N, C-alpha and C positions, 0 to 999 in steps of 0.2 A: 284266335285273333281277337284282340281287345276292341272295345268301342272306338278308341282313338285310331286304331289301325284302319277301321272301316271308313273313317272320315278323312284320314290323311291323304294328301296328294300322292299319287303313285307315279314314279318316274322310272323309265327304262334307260340304261346307259350302256353304250358300247365304248368302253374305255380302251381305246386303241393306241398302239405305239405311234401311228401316224396321225390319226384323227379321232376325235371324241364326238360321238353322236348322242343326242338326248331326245327321248320320246316321253311325252307326258300323256297320261290317260285322258282320252276323249279329244285330244288335239293333234296327235301324231308327232312326227319328227319336227322339233323346233330348233335344234342346234346341230350343226355339222361343221365343226371347225378343227383346225390342226391342233394336235396336242403339243403345243409349243408355248414356252414362257420366256419373256425378255425381262432381264433385270439389270440393275446397276451394279457394276463390279465394286466390290468392297463393302458397300452398305447392304446389298441384297434387296434393295427396294424394287418391287415389281413394277415394271413400266407398261407392259402389254401382255395379253394372253390371247391365244387363238390365232385368228386370221391376221390381225395386225402384227402379232409377234412373228409369225412365219414370214411376213413381208420383210422383216428385219434381218433374217438369216443371211450371214456372210456380207451384210451391208451396214453393220453397226460401227460406231466409233469405238475407240479403245476402252472407254469406260462402261460400255454396254455389252452384255453377253446374252445369247439365246441358247436355251437348253430344251431338250425333250425329257420330261420327267419320267417317262416310261421307256424301257429298253427291252426289246425282245419279249414284249407282252407282259412284263412285270414292272413294278415300281422301282425305279433307280434312285429317285430323289423324293423322299416322303413329303417333305415340307412343300415342295413345288407342286406335287400331285394334289395335295390337300388344298393348296391355294387355287389350283386350276379347277378342281371339282367344285369348290365353293363358288367360284366365279360363274361356272356354267349352271349350277343349280339355282343360284340367285337370279341369273339372267333369265332362266326358264319360268320361275315362279313370281308371284306378286311380291312387291317390296314389303307388303304388310302381312305376309303369311304368318299365322300364329302357330298352327300345328305343324311340326316338322314332317317332311315327306318320307315315305318309304321308297327306297331305290332298289331296283333290280339291275345288277351289273353282270355283263358277260365277261368271263375270264378264260384264259387258255386251259385246256383240259388236264394238263399235268402239272399245274403249279403246286408248290409245297404248301403245307399248312401255315408256315410263317408268311409266305407271300399272300395267301388268302387273308390272313389276319391283318396284314398291312393295308390291303384294299378296303376291308371292312372298317378299320380304324380311320383311314383317310376319308371315307364316305361319311362316317358318323361325325368326325371332327369338322367336316365341311357343312354340317347342318342337317344331315339325314337322321331320322328317328331310328331307322333300322336299315341295314344293308343285306339284301338277299343276293347271293352269288350263284350263277348258273354257268355251266360249261359252254364255251362259245359254239362248239359243234351242235349242241342241243338247241341253243338259241337260234343258230343259223338254220337248223332243220325246221323249227317251229315257224320262223320268219319266212321260210321258203314254201310253207303250206304243207309240210309233211306231217302226217299223223304219227307222232312218235309212240303212241300207245298201242298200235297194232302189233300182233305177234308176227311181224315181218321185219326182215333185215333191211335197213335203209342206211346208205353210206353218204356221208357229207365230207367234203374237203373245203375248208375255209382258209383261203390264202390272203392273209392280211398284210400289215406293214412289217410287224416284228416276228410273227409266228405263222406257221402253217399248221392248222389243227385238222387232223383227219380222224374220223370216228365212224364206227358201225353201230347203229342204235336199234334196239328192239324192246318192246314193252316198256317204253318210258325211260330206259336207261342205256348207258354206253356199255357195249359188250367188248369191243377192242378199240384202242385209240392210240394216237401218238401226237405229241405237240413238238414240232420241229422249229428251232430258232433260226429258220431260213425262210425268208418271204420277200416282200417287195423292197424292203430296205437293203437287203443283201444284193438284190439285182441292181439297185442304184449304185452301191459301192463297187460292184463288178464293172459297171459301165465307166465309173470314174477311173478304175484301175486300167481298163482297156485304153482309154484316151492317154493315160499317163505312159503306158509302156509302148503303145503302137505309134502315137503321134507326138510324144514328148510334150504333152499339153495337160495343164491342170484345169479341170472344170469343177464348178460348185455342185453341191448335192441337189440343189433345186434344178439346175440345168440337166443333171443326170436323170432326175425323175421325169423331166419334160421329154427327154430323148426316149426314155422307156415308154412313156405314154403314147408317143407318136410313132416310133419305129420298132418298139419292142414286139417280138414275135417268136413263135416256136414253129413256124411253118416249115415244111420240107419241100424240096423241089421247086424253089422260086425261079421262075423264068426271067430272062434278062429284061423283057419288056414290062415286067411287073415290079421291077426294083424301085423302091422308094428311097429318097434321101432327104437330108436336111442340113443346113449350115449351122454349125455350132461354134461359138466363140469361147475360147479359153485363154489361158496364159501360157506362152511358150516357156518351157522349163530351161531352155538354153539361153535365150535372149532376155527373158523376163517381160517381153512385150506381148500385147494382145495378138491372138492368132485365130484365124477362121479356118475351120475344117469342114469339108463336105463328107458326111458319114452316111453309109448305106445301111439298109435294114438287115442285110445278111451279116454285116459286121456286128450289129447289136445282138443278133441271134447267137452268134459265136461268143460274144461277151458274157451273156447271161446263161450260157449253157451249164456251168457248174451248179449254180443254185437251182436251176430247173431239174437237173439230174438228181440232186439231193431231195427235192420235193417228190419226184417220181419214186425214188427208192423208199421214201417214207410211206407213200400210198401203197406200195407193194407189200411192205412189212405189215401194215394193218390188215390187208387182205389175207396174208398168210396166217395171221393170228386168229382169223374168224373161224368159228365152228362150221363144219361142212354145210349144215342146213341154211345158216345165215349167208354163207358165201354163195350158195345157190340162189338165194333171194336177191342178193346184190347183182349177180349176173343177169337175172331176169329183169330187175327193176332199174338197174343202172345206178350211177352215183351222181350226186348233185354238187356242182362247183359254185362256191360263193366267195365273197371278198373281192377286193380290188384286183387280185391276181387272176380272177376268173375272166377279166376283160382283156387279158393278154392275147393277142391274135394267134389263133391256131392251138392254144393251150388245151382246149377240150379235145380236139382231134388227136393231138399228140398223146394225151393220157389214154384215150380210147384205143389207139393203135398199140401202145406199149403194154397195156393191161388186158386188152380184150373185153373190157367192160364198157358198156355204153355210158357216155358222159353227157349230162345236160347242164347248162348254165342256169342258175336261178333267175327268175324273172326280174328281180331287183338285187343283183349280187352285192352291190356296195352297202345296201341297207338291210341285208338279211338278218344280221346279228341284232341290230338295234330294234328291228321290227319284232324279232323273237322276244327280246326283253320286254318290249312294250305289250305284246300279247300276253305274256305272263303277268305283268303288273295289272293288265286289264281284268284278269280273272285268276287271282292267286289260288282260289279254291280248286281250280281245274288242274293245277300242276303242283300237287302237294309233295311229291316225292322226287323232284328234280333239283331241290336246293336244300 
């Protein structure tokens, strides 16, 4: 590490499909905003980034479009990702910052070398002196308080917006892992499809996300007196007029079943790939669930029932990855072999 590395600001970033979180050394999490950019059609002029851009989704005039620069955990639009990163980095740092910061970025565990290089180039083009990339399951484990350097198998399942990253770690490295491009966004899309086919109604992606957050569940054996419901307004596909629908929680459970089953299958595959001794450790220690998907009602119990492995939800599941990147940037010397 050079002298300038020692005095550079250190920033940890969870560059997520749905949200970007930024941690700065000594200050904690300063940014938690949607990974959304709004721009003017034709000219490409950026109008808004983050929270204000998300507010515009499906509510813009014809000359404005909103995009998510990341899709399924990887960069889909390099220029917009660069602009978004630059905005968040500059928003985090002093306007008069002279020495460029070092950034630690969490990425899905199975991205290609080309995808890694795109993230590095986007970060450096955005004003970073150097970009250090670490696998999201490793960051999630560190951020959840797991000692990744012990000679013990620890399993982490990080269910984000674009990907579900599952990994078994031991002695500071990943032993078996899988990055599945099925997570929160696929659940939102499944809820949209459910309304379209069952009720002939079209709902927006933000409404689908809200339904998931309120009624989304993987609970079994719901009793009639425990049923929850909410009114959802969409557009009737037959008449074209607004339509109000009262939807029940068991309907949403049915709607998201396919992505839930895909995530479960991925978890089982990672367990099957584990060496016997580490599989035994996981059985004794359990697995840790992180990410927004960890907050889905009954998800932990469902995975535990289906795998036979005890499941615990991280203390702060939404922030586990960014906390992990922050802990790494706080002490780069402690984690020399994970990036």
